[in-house]
Structures are given as structure tokens and as C-alpha cells.
C-alpha positions as CSV (number, residue, x, y, z in Angstrom):
1,M,27.3,-40.8,-66.1
2,S,24.8,-43.6,-67.0
3,A,21.2,-43.1,-66.4
4,P,19.7,-44.5,-63.2
5,K,18.0,-47.9,-63.3
6,D,14.1,-49.0,-63.5
7,I,13.0,-50.2,-60.1
8,F,9.2,-51.6,-60.5
9,Y,6.3,-51.9,-57.9
10,S,3.1,-52.6,-59.1
11,L,0.1,-50.3,-58.2
12,P,-1.1,-52.3,-55.6
13,E,2.0,-52.7,-53.9
14,I,2.8,-48.6,-54.6
15,W,-0.7,-47.9,-52.5
16,D,0.6,-50.3,-49.4
17,F,3.6,-48.0,-49.6
18,C,2.2,-45.1,-48.8
19,L,-0.8,-45.7,-46.5
20,E,2.3,-46.5,-44.3
21,K,3.3,-43.1,-44.8
22,I,-0.2,-40.5,-45.2
23,Y,-2.1,-43.0,-42.3
24,D,-1.6,-43.5,-38.8
25,K,-3.5,-46.7,-39.1
26,N,-4.6,-46.9,-35.6
27,E,-5.9,-43.9,-34.9
28,Y,-7.7,-44.0,-38.4
29,V,-9.4,-46.9,-37.4
30,A,-10.3,-45.9,-34.1
31,G,-11.4,-42.6,-35.7
32,L,-14.0,-44.4,-37.9
33,E,-15.5,-46.6,-35.3
34,E,-16.0,-42.9,-33.5
35,L,-17.9,-42.3,-36.3
36,F,-19.8,-45.8,-36.9
37,R,-21.2,-45.2,-33.7
38,S,-22.5,-41.4,-33.9
39,R,-23.8,-42.8,-37.1
40,G,-25.6,-45.5,-36.0
41,V,-23.6,-48.0,-37.9
42,T,-22.9,-51.1,-35.4
43,K,-21.2,-54.6,-36.1
44,Q,-24.3,-55.9,-37.1
45,S,-25.0,-53.5,-39.6
46,L,-23.4,-54.6,-43.4
47,I,-22.0,-52.5,-44.7
48,L,-20.1,-52.3,-48.3
49,D,-16.0,-51.0,-49.2
50,A,-16.9,-49.7,-53.0
51,G,-13.0,-49.1,-53.7
52,C,-11.0,-51.4,-51.2
53,G,-7.9,-51.1,-52.5
54,S,-5.4,-53.4,-51.2
55,G,-7.6,-53.5,-48.3
56,F,-7.0,-50.8,-45.9
57,P,-9.1,-49.7,-43.5
58,S,-11.3,-52.8,-44.0
59,I,-9.4,-55.9,-42.9
60,N,-8.0,-53.9,-39.5
61,L,-12.0,-53.1,-38.8
62,I,-13.0,-57.3,-40.2
63,E,-10.9,-57.8,-37.2
64,R,-13.0,-55.7,-34.9
65,G,-15.9,-57.5,-35.6
66,Y,-17.6,-55.8,-38.3
67,R,-19.6,-57.3,-41.7
68,I,-17.7,-56.0,-44.5
69,I,-17.9,-56.9,-48.8
70,A,-15.2,-55.3,-50.8
71,T,-15.3,-54.4,-54.0
72,D,-12.5,-52.7,-56.8
73,K,-13.1,-52.6,-60.3
74,S,-9.2,-53.3,-60.3
75,S,-8.5,-57.1,-60.5
76,E,-5.2,-56.8,-59.2
77,M,-6.5,-54.7,-56.3
78,V,-8.3,-57.3,-55.3
79,R,-5.8,-59.6,-55.5
80,Q,-3.5,-57.0,-53.2
81,T,-6.5,-57.6,-50.4
82,Q,-7.2,-61.0,-50.7
83,L,-2.8,-61.5,-50.2
84,N,-3.2,-58.7,-47.3
85,A,-6.2,-60.7,-45.7
86,Q,-4.5,-64.2,-46.2
87,K,-0.9,-62.9,-44.4
88,R,-3.4,-61.5,-41.0
89,N,-5.6,-64.7,-41.4
90,V,-9.1,-62.6,-41.5
91,S,-11.7,-63.7,-44.5
92,I,-12.9,-61.6,-46.5
93,E,-14.9,-61.7,-49.4
94,A,-13.3,-59.0,-52.0
95,Y,-15.1,-58.7,-55.5
96,N,-13.9,-56.9,-59.0
97,I,-17.0,-55.2,-59.4
98,M,-16.8,-52.2,-61.7
99,W,-19.5,-49.1,-59.6
100,A,-21.7,-49.6,-62.7
101,N,-22.3,-53.3,-61.6
102,L,-22.9,-53.3,-58.5
103,S,-27.2,-52.9,-58.0
104,K,-26.6,-55.4,-60.7
105,Q,-24.4,-57.2,-58.2
106,F,-26.4,-56.2,-55.1
107,G,-29.7,-55.8,-53.8
108,P,-30.4,-52.1,-51.8
109,V,-28.9,-54.5,-48.6
110,F,-26.3,-51.8,-47.3
111,D,-26.7,-50.0,-44.4
112,L,-23.4,-48.2,-45.3
113,V,-21.5,-47.6,-48.2
114,Y,-17.7,-46.7,-48.3
115,C,-15.7,-44.6,-51.1
116,R,-12.5,-43.8,-49.6
117,G,-8.8,-42.6,-50.3
118,N,-10.1,-40.5,-53.4
119,S,-11.1,-43.3,-55.6
120,L,-14.3,-42.1,-57.0
121,V,-12.4,-39.7,-59.4
122,Y,-10.6,-42.5,-60.7
123,A,-13.9,-44.0,-61.8
124,A,-13.2,-44.6,-66.0
125,S,-9.0,-44.0,-65.4
126,W,-7.5,-45.8,-62.5
127,E,-4.9,-48.0,-63.9
128,Q,-4.4,-45.8,-67.2
129,N,-2.4,-43.8,-68.9
130,W,-4.7,-41.8,-70.1
131,I,-8.8,-40.0,-69.2
132,V,-11.3,-38.3,-70.7
133,P,-12.9,-36.3,-68.5
134,D,-16.6,-36.3,-70.1
135,R,-15.9,-40.0,-69.9
136,S,-15.0,-39.4,-66.0
137,R,-18.0,-37.4,-64.8
138,E,-20.3,-40.5,-66.5
139,E,-18.9,-42.9,-64.3
140,I,-19.0,-40.8,-61.5
141,V,-22.5,-40.1,-62.1
142,K,-22.8,-43.8,-62.6
143,A,-21.2,-45.0,-59.3
144,I,-23.2,-42.4,-57.2
145,Q,-26.7,-43.9,-59.0
146,N,-25.5,-47.0,-57.8
147,F,-24.5,-46.5,-54.3
148,W,-28.0,-44.8,-54.3
149,K,-29.2,-48.7,-55.3
150,I,-28.0,-50.7,-53.1
151,L,-28.0,-48.8,-49.7
152,K,-31.1,-49.5,-47.4
153,P,-33.5,-47.0,-47.3
154,G,-31.9,-44.7,-44.5
155,G,-28.6,-46.2,-45.0
156,Q,-25.7,-44.0,-45.9
157,I,-22.7,-43.0,-48.4
158,Y,-19.7,-42.0,-47.1
159,I,-17.2,-40.3,-49.4
160,D,-13.8,-38.7,-49.3
161,I,-11.6,-36.5,-51.8
162,T,-9.5,-34.0,-52.1
163,D,-9.4,-31.4,-50.0
164,K,-10.6,-28.1,-51.8
165,S,-7.4,-26.1,-50.5
166,E,-4.8,-29.0,-52.4
167,K,-2.4,-26.7,-54.8
168,P,-0.1,-28.6,-57.3
169,H,2.5,-29.1,-55.2
170,K,5.6,-31.9,-55.1
171,E,6.8,-33.4,-51.6
172,D,8.4,-36.2,-50.5
173,I,6.4,-38.1,-48.0
174,G,9.6,-40.2,-47.1
175,T,10.8,-43.5,-46.8
176,V,9.7,-47.5,-46.6
177,E,11.2,-50.7,-46.2
178,T,10.5,-53.2,-49.2
179,E,11.4,-56.5,-49.3
180,R,14.1,-55.0,-52.6
181,G,15.6,-53.1,-49.8
182,R,14.4,-49.1,-48.8
183,I,12.8,-47.2,-51.0
184,S,12.3,-43.2,-50.9
185,I,8.7,-42.1,-52.3
186,V,7.9,-38.3,-53.9
187,W,4.4,-37.3,-54.8
188,E,3.4,-34.6,-57.5
189,I,0.2,-33.7,-58.3
190,T,-1.0,-31.2,-60.7
191,H,-4.2,-29.7,-61.5
192,D,-5.8,-29.0,-65.6
193,A,-8.3,-26.3,-64.7
194,K,-9.6,-26.2,-68.1
195,N,-9.8,-29.8,-68.7
196,R,-11.1,-31.1,-65.0
197,I,-8.1,-33.2,-64.7
198,R,-5.6,-34.1,-61.8
199,T,-2.2,-36.1,-62.2
200,W,-0.7,-38.0,-59.1
201,T,2.5,-38.7,-60.1
202,I,4.9,-41.0,-57.9
203,T,8.6,-41.4,-58.4
204,L,10.1,-44.7,-56.3
205,I,14.7,-44.3,-55.5
206,S,16.1,-47.6,-54.2
207,L,18.6,-45.7,-51.8
208,K,20.6,-49.2,-51.7
209,T,20.6,-48.9,-55.7
210,G,19.8,-45.6,-57.5
211,E,17.1,-47.3,-59.9
212,Q,14.0,-45.8,-59.9
213,K,10.7,-45.5,-61.4
214,R,7.7,-43.0,-62.1
215,Y,4.0,-43.8,-62.0
216,S,1.3,-41.6,-63.2
217,S,-2.5,-41.2,-62.1
218,Y,-5.0,-39.4,-64.0
219,S,-8.4,-38.5,-61.6
220,Y,-11.1,-36.1,-62.6
221,L,-10.8,-33.0,-60.9
222,L,-14.1,-32.8,-59.2
223,P,-15.4,-29.7,-57.2
224,H,-16.6,-30.5,-53.5
225,I,-19.7,-28.6,-54.9
226,E,-20.2,-30.8,-58.2
227,L,-20.0,-34.0,-55.8
228,M,-23.4,-32.1,-53.7
229,D,-25.4,-31.8,-56.7
230,L,-24.6,-35.2,-57.9
231,F,-25.5,-36.5,-54.7
232,K,-28.7,-35.1,-55.1
233,D,-29.4,-36.1,-58.2
234,A,-28.9,-39.4,-57.2
235,G,-31.6,-38.6,-54.7
236,F,-30.0,-38.5,-51.7
237,G,-31.4,-36.5,-48.8
238,H,-29.7,-34.8,-46.2
239,I,-25.7,-34.6,-46.8
240,D,-23.2,-33.3,-43.8
241,Q,-19.8,-31.6,-45.5
242,Y,-16.3,-31.7,-44.0
243,V,-17.1,-34.5,-41.5
244,P,-13.8,-34.6,-39.4
245,V,-12.9,-38.0,-38.9
246,R,-10.3,-38.7,-36.3
247,G,-6.5,-39.9,-38.2
248,E,-8.0,-38.3,-41.5
249,K,-5.5,-35.7,-42.5
250,S,-6.0,-36.1,-46.5
251,Y,-9.5,-35.4,-47.4
252,S,-12.5,-34.2,-47.1
253,V,-15.3,-36.0,-45.7
254,F,-18.5,-36.2,-47.0
255,I,-21.9,-38.1,-45.5
256,A,-25.5,-38.5,-47.4
257,R,-28.3,-40.6,-46.9
258,K,-31.0,-42.5,-48.6
């Protein structure tokens, strides 16, 4: 029996597929709007998406009248954001900027910065097939310091990371329709607690041809207590842990104020 052939999709395309399975997008965007209202964030506020990925939820929020600038360290993700915005006839400012360089590009002008989708822990390892944990932690520290610098006094940072109850597991998250036919998505999470490495492996399987492809991404395994310490070290004051956001079922949300 011959081995299955490879099927290729870019990481931005794969993330778009996953978003369709792990979020009820309308519910989550509505949940964000509820959170914004409760935190004094209005449609006149200036918001930075520091890790825009493929454009969700920033495109959706711009459609609802919010002022958002999108950034990502990945040029491919920025391109996907621009393509997805164009498909929906949405005008979006999207820039390829490293988190460590944000304060070189922006002054303290933002009312809110959000870094969501468990993005922070990939500060030095996204789109790479390796990770150096100490280097990743250094970049996470620089990122949080830069978030503090570009916020107005009283501005807020929203960061989410994996829930502390997450265990290594394998999960079939369902199927999605693509331009090349229907595919099944299976992902597997492993933890190397000693070396502080979390591995997220996605396997895509074409239901039409049997072709498949595995993609592995490595991130820093960041304990919640360590994130709290990093907020404090960067100068953030009041920090709220485990903030409930309607529609957010995958990650734990932390919000800190400058």
C-alpha cells in the first residue's frame, strides 16, 4: 500500500480553518463588544491588534465601527489579513512589526492593546521548526514591555494564553470545506514541562484523496503566575485574571491596566 501524498496549505490558511471550528465568531465578537463597554473602550478608542493572524476578530470589529490598527510579526499573516479584509470590502491598516519594535513605531497612543489567540507564547518561534525557550522568554518580556510603552496612561492590555488545566491530548476538531475539497483537522498538544516547551501539531487529511500533511508549532510553556509577574515587572498596575468573555472557550484572558 502506497503512503498518502502530502497536501499543502500555508499556516495562515490553516489558522483560518481552525478558527471556523474553535469559535462561534458572532458570539465571540459580541462578547468582545460587551467586554469593551464594561471597560470603557468605545468606538472612539484607538485599539492595537498585536498579533492579527488572519484578521479575526479585527476585521469584524472594524465592520462594527471600531478603530483598529493590526500588526503581526509574520508577513504571511499580515498578507492573509489584508486578503480577508479585501474579500469583505473592509479597509484595514495592517503592518508587519515585531513586538520588540512596537515602541519604535508608535508612541503611547493606544487605549487598548490585545494580543489574543495564544499568540504571546510564540514571540520567538512562530513559523519556525525549532524553539530556544530562554530566547522565547526574552522576547515575551520585550513584548509586554512594549505593550506598556505604547498604551496611554490608563490604557489596557488584553492577553490570553492556554488554560492552566490544559493537558497533553489529541483531538479531532472536525472538517472544513476548502477550495481543494473537504478536509479533516486533527490536532495534538504535548508539553515538555522541564524545558518549558509546548508543541501543537496539526494534521490535515483530504477526505477526497487521502492526502495529508502535518504541521508542528513550538511555543514557550508559560505558567499563569509567571505571566502575572511579567505584567508587574513591566509596570502594569491592576491585573484581572480569568476575565470571562462570551464566546471564548479556548483560552484564559488576563487584562492589565497601565
